[in-house]
N, C-alpha and C positions, 0 to 999 in steps of 0.2 A: 664529409663532415658530419654525417648523421650519427657516426659512432662517437663523437666528442662528448665530453662531460663538462659540467660547470666546475671550474677550478676555484678553490677557496682563496680568500685574500691572504696576504702574507701573515697578518696577525693570527687569523684563524688557522692558517697552515702550520704555524709554529705549535699552537696548542694541539693540532691534529697529530703532528709528529710525536709529541709526548704521549698522546693517547695510543697511537700505533705501537710505540715501543712498549708501553704498559701492557697492551693487549697481547702482544706477541711474547711477552715474558711470562704470561700465565699459561698454565696447562689448559688444553681445550676442555670444554664441558664434557660431562660423561656421555656415553653412547646413548643414553636415554634422550638426549636432545636438550635444548635450552628451556623447554617449556614445562618441565615438571619432574615427576617422581615415580618412575616405573620400577626402581630397584626392588626386587623381592616379589613383584607381582607375577601372577600366572600369565602365560601367553595370551595376547589379546587378538580379537578378530581383526584382520587386515584385508585390504582390497587387492591382494596380489593377483587374484584371478579376475579382477574387474569389479566394478561397483555393483552391477546387477547381480552377479553370482554371490558376492560376499554380503550384500546388505539389503537386497530387495527380494530375490527368489526365496531366501531363507524364511521369509514371512508369508509366503504363499501368493505373492503378487507376480504377474507377468512383467517382464522388463526386457528391453532391447538395448544393445550397445550400438551407437551410431558414430561414424566418423564424418567430420565436416572439414573441408579444405577452405582456408581463407584466401583472399585475393593475393596476399603476400606469401602464400605457400605453407603456412602452418596447418598441421592436421590436428584438429580438436576432437576430443572424445565427448560424446553426449550420451545420456541415458533417456529412454522413453518408457514411461509407465502408462500403458494405453488405457487401463481401467482399474477399478477398485478390486479388492480381493474377491468379492462376490460377482463382479462383472455387471453390476446393476447401477442405477442412478445416473444415467447419461443425460437426463434432462429432455427438453423438447426435441422430438424427432430422433432421439438416440444419438445425436451428434455431439460429441464432447468438445468443449471449448479448450484449446491448448493453453497451458501455463508454462512459461520458462522461468525456472528458479536459478538465480545466479549467486554464487558464493562470494565471500570477501577475500581480503588479502591473506596470503600465506596458507591458504587451505584449498580444498577442492570440494567436489560435490558430495563426497561421503560425509562431510561435516553436518549435512542435514539428516543423516541416517544413523545417529549414534545412540538413540534412545529406543525403548520398545516400540513396536509398530504403531501402536495407538497414540504415540507422542511425537512421531516424526512427520514433519510438515508435508513432504512429497506424498506419503502414503495417506495422510489425512485428506489432502486435496483429491487424490485419486478416488478415495472412498466417497467423496462428496460429488463425484460426477465429472471431474476434469481429466483431460489427457495431460499428463505431467511430463515435462522435459527438464533435465538438469544439465547445466553447462559446466564445462571445465576449461578454464582459460589456459592459454599457452604457457608452457613452463611447468605446469603441475604434472604429477606422475604419469597420467595417461594422455597428456597432450604435449609430450616432449618429442614431437615428431615434426618433420618438415619435408617438403618435396625434394630438397637438395642440400639442406644444412643439417648438421649434427649438433646435439647439445654440447659437445666438447669444443665447438667452435665459438669464438667470441661473437661472430655475426649472428648466431642463433639467438643471442640475448640482447640484441640491439633494438630494444623497444621499451616503451613506457605505457602507462595506461591510455595515452593518446591512441596507440595502436589497438588496444582493446575496444576503444570507442569506434575507430575507423574500420577495423577488420573483423575482430572476433564476434562482437554482437551482431553486425550485419550478416555474417556467415551463418550464425545460429538462427537468426530470424528468417533468413531466406530458406534455410533447410526446413524449418517447421512450417512456414507458410506454404512452401512448395508441396509438402506432403499432405497438409490439412486443408489448404485453401481458405483458412480462417485467419482473422486477426488474433493477436496473441496477448494474453494477460502476462505482464512482466512482474516478477518479484525479485528484489535485490536486497542483500544485506551488506552493510559496510561499503567496501569498494564496489560491490555490485550495484549499490545505489548511485555511487559517483559516476560510473561509466554509463548508467542509465540516464541520469540527468544530463550529462554532457552530450550523449547521443541524441536524446529527444530535443535538446536545445538547438541542435544543428539540423533538425528536421529530417534526418536521413531515414528514420524508422517510423515516423509518425503515421505513415499510411498503412503500417502493418501492426501497430500496437492498439489493443482495445482498452487497456487500463494498466496502471502501475501501482504496485504496493511496495513501499520503501521502509525497511526495518533497520533501525539504527542508522538513519540517513547521514551520509558523510559527503560534504561538499566543501565546507569551510572548517578549518582545523585550528584556528588561532587561539581557541580557548581550551583545547583538550588538556585534561588534568593528569594524564599519564606522565609521570616524571621521566621515566625512561624514554618515552617517545619524544618528548621535548628535548632531552639531552642529546638523543641520537640525531635528531634533525639539526639542532644548533651546533653540534660538534662535527657535522659533516661525516657521519659514520658511513653512509652509502658512498659518498665521494671517495672516502678513504679506501674502501674495498675496491673501487674502480681504479684508483691510482695504483694500487698494488696488483692490478691485473685480473681481478675477479669479476667477470661479467655476470656470472650467476650468483645471486644472493641466496645462499642456502643456510638457513638458521642452524642446521644440524652440523655444519662444517666447523672445523677447528678454528679457522680465522674469524668467521662471523661470530661464532660462539664466544671466542676470546674477547672480541670487541664488546659484546653484550655483557659479559662478565665484568669487564673493565668498567663499563658504565654503571653497573650495579654497585660496584665497590666505590667508585667516585662519588656516587649520589648517596651512599650509605643505605642502599635499598636491599632488603632481604628478597632475593630473586629466586628463592627455592620454589615458590609457586608463581612463576612468571606470568601465567595466564591471568591471574587476578591483578598483578602489578600493571599489566598492559591494558586490560579491558575494563577494570573496575571491579568492585566487590559484587560478584554475581550472587544473586539471592537463591537461585533455584536449580543448581546443578547437583547431581548426585555423584558419588565417588566413582562408581563403575563407569559412568559416562565420561568423566574426566580421564580415567585410565584408558578408555577406548580412544578418546580424542588424542591422547599423547602417544598412542601406539601408531597412529596414522598421520598425524600432523606435527609440525608445520610442513608446508610444501615450499619448494623453491619459487622464486620470482626473479626478474632481472634486477641487477643493481641499478640500472637506469630507471626502472620503475620506482625503486625506493628513493632515488634522487629526486624524481618528479614529485613524489608525495612529500618529501622533506622540503622542497621548494614551496609547496602549498602551505606548509606549516609556517615557514619563515617569512614568506612574502604576503601571507594573509589574503591571497587572491586565488581565483580559479582560472589558471591559464595553461596553455600548452607548454610543453617541455622547453625550458630555457637552456640554450646551448652555451651560455656563459659570456658571450660578447655580442655587441651590436652587429659586427660583421657576420658572425655565424648565424645569428637569428635572421638577418636580412637574407642570407643565402637560402635559409630553410623556409622562411615565411614571407619574405618581401618586406619586412619591417623590423625595426630595431628591438622592439619588445614583443614577446610571444603573444599571439591573439588570445583574448579572453573568451571563456565559455560564458555565454549570457543565459543564465538559468531562467530569467524572466521571459525568454523567448519561447519557452515550451508552450505549445498551443494551450490556450486558456480553457478549452473544452475537453482536455484530456482528463479522464477520471483518475484521481490520485488518492492514495491512502498512505498516511505516515504513521509510524509507531516508533516512539523513542523513550528512553529510560532515564530516570532521575539520577542513577548512579553510574552512568556510562562515562568512562574516562576518555574514550575516543570520540564518540558522537556527543560532545558536551552539550548540555541544555542550552547554553548561550549561543553556541554555534548553530544548533538546530533551529532555534528561534530566529536567528538571522537568516538562515536558509528559508524558513517559512515566510519571512517577510518578502522574499523575492516573488512569492505567489499572491501578493495582496490584490492583484488585479485578476486573479484566476476566477473562473465562474464559481460562485460560492456553493452551488449545489454539486460541484464536481470535485470537491476536496474534502477529505476526511482526516482528522488528526486524532491520534490516541497517545496519551502520555501515561506511562507506567512508572509510577514513583519508585518502586523497589527494584527495577530491572537495570542491569548493566549490559555490556555489549554482547557477551556470550549467551545470556539468558534467552535472547531472541532466536537462537538456533539450537540450543541444547537444554533449555529450561524445562523442568518436568511439569511446570504449570502453564507452559506457553500455549498448549492446545486451547485451554479455556480462556486464557487471558488475551491471546493475540490471534492464533491461527483460525479459530472459528469466526472471528471478526473479519479476517482476510477473506475467507471463503464466502461469507455473506456479501462482502463488498464486491467480489468478482461476480457473483451471481446476479447482482443488481445491474451489472453492465451488459447483460445478455442482449 
C-alpha cells in the first residue's frame, strides 16, 4: 500500500479531467524547460562531470565527491570542501567545524554555486574556516542511484519528504559525523529547512547537530502567494501525474510541462519567467546567474513528494504523507490520520538562525511568523531571527548581495556555537 496515492474527490476529479485534457492538448514547453528563457544564449556551464569539477575546482578550491547509502538503499552524492582557497582559517586547534548545506525542492547542490566564488555560500563558509558539505537528495541528477532499483522503475520514486527526513538526512549526518567526529552545523533552504525541522522535532539527529540556520524557512504553506503553486496544489496537479502513471515528477518533461503551461493559461499568468512567478520578485539576481540556473535546473523529484507538499498546502498542517483513506493510513501508521510533526518539540537549547524575506511567495511572511510562534518557548539566547524586506525566495541562494546581507551573519552565528 506504500505506493498508493491520495485520490481526488469526484467534484475535484471532474475538474482534474478537464485540466488533463487541456494540458495534453498543448504542445510541450520548449526544450529550454519550464523555468525560463535560454533561446539564443551561449552554452552554459553544467555539472555533467560532477559538481566538484564543474563548480568548485574551477575557483581553486579542493573538493571531494562522496557517495552515501541510505538505509533504504538510495545512493546519495555529496561534496566535501575541506578548506578555503588558501587553506587557512581553521580556528582553534586547526580543526574545522563541519557544515552541511541542504538545497530546496527541484534543485540540487549546484544551486549554491552559480555566482562568482566570492558570492557563493559554500566557498564563503570554507574561506571562513569551516569544512563544508553539500547534500543532494534522492532523485536529483547525481543521486539517481539505488542498490537494486532503477529510476525507470516506479518503485524508485515511491517516497515523499518523509523519507528525506527518515533516511536521507540521517545518512548524510552519519557520514559526516563518522569522518569528522564532530557535531554538525546544518543550513537549509526551502525544502531543506522543512526536512530539518521535521527531523530535529523527532529527535533523531539532535545528538549530532551543533546548530541550524534556516533560510526561507518552509513548514506551513497556507499563506503562500505564488498563484501557480496554489492552483497546482488545489487542482491536484501532482495527483494527476500519478494517476497517469508518472512516478517521476520532471518539470522538463512534456506532460508536467504541459500541466504547468495549462495552469499558467488558466490563471492568466505570464509564465515566461516562471522563476519569478513561483518564488516572488527577487531583488538581487543577475542575468548570467539566472541563465546558469536555467541550464542546470530544475531537477526531478518524486510525484509522491509533490503530492505530500500539496497536502501541506491544502490541509494547512505539517503531517506525514496521507494515503487517502483511514484504512490505508491505519495500515501505514496505526492511526486514521497521519501523525503530525511537532515543531515545538525541537530541543529548546538548539541554537537556531532564521532568515526570511518580505517578498517571498513560497515562504510567506505570515507563514514564517506562524512558524516562529512554534518556538515561543525556545531559549531566548538560542534563537536569532533576520528579516530581509526586499528578498524573495531565490535571493537567499543566488542573490548578488547575499554575502553581505545574509551569509556573513550565518558564518558569525555558526562561529558563536563553537
